[in-house]
N, C-alpha and C positions, 0 to 999 in steps of 0.2 A: 735287745729285749724290749718287748711291748709294755707300754705303761698300762696299769689297770684301768679299767672305765671309771669315769666321774662318780658313778653311783657306788662302786666299789669303794673309791676314795673316800667318799663321805662317810660311808658306813664305818670304814677303818678309822677315821677321824674321831667320829662319834664314840668309838671304843677306846680312844685315847692313844692311837697309834701315831707317834711323832713322826715317823718317816713318811707316813701318808700325808701328814699336815705340810710337811716340807716339799713334798711332791707337788700339792695343790699350790703352795707358795710359789715355787719356782715356775710352775706352768702359767700362773694368772697374774701374778705382780705386775709384770711390765704391761701387759694389756690392760688391767685395771687402772693403773697409773696414767696411762695414755687417755683412757675414758675420762677419768677425773679430771685431768688437766684441760680437757674440752669444757668440762662444765665450770671450773673454778678459774681457769686461765692463769695458774701459777704451780709450777712444777713442784715446789716444796710443799705447798699446801695439798696437792694431789696425793704425793708420796704420804704424807702424814694420815690423810683420809683413807688410804688403802691399807697402811700399817695399823690404824685403828680397827679397821674392818676384819683384818686377820687377827689380832689381838681377841677382839670380841667373838669371832668364830671359835677360837680355842677354848675361850673361858666358858662359852655357852654349848660346847661341843655335844653334851649329853642330850641337849634340846634340839638338835641339829635335824631339820627335815628338809632337804632340798630335794624337790621334784623335778627340777628341769636342770640348770647348770649354774656353776658359780657366776657366770655373767650376769644371770637373770637374779641370782640371789642377792 
C-alpha cells in the first residue's frame, strides 16, 4: 500500500490524526537522528533533540504549516 504524501500527512496531523503522526515519526525518526548526530556528535543527545522535535510538532499541530518537507521543517 502506498504511503500518503507528506502534505497529506501534515494536514492529517494538523487535524489530530495519531496514525498520520506515527507514520511521519516512523518515516523520519532515523534520518533526523542521523542528521542531528552529525551536528552534536552524540547519539543520545541527537535522539533527545529529535524526540523533542516530534513532541513539539504534536503539541503545536494546529499551527502546523509545512510548505516543503519535514527534513526542512
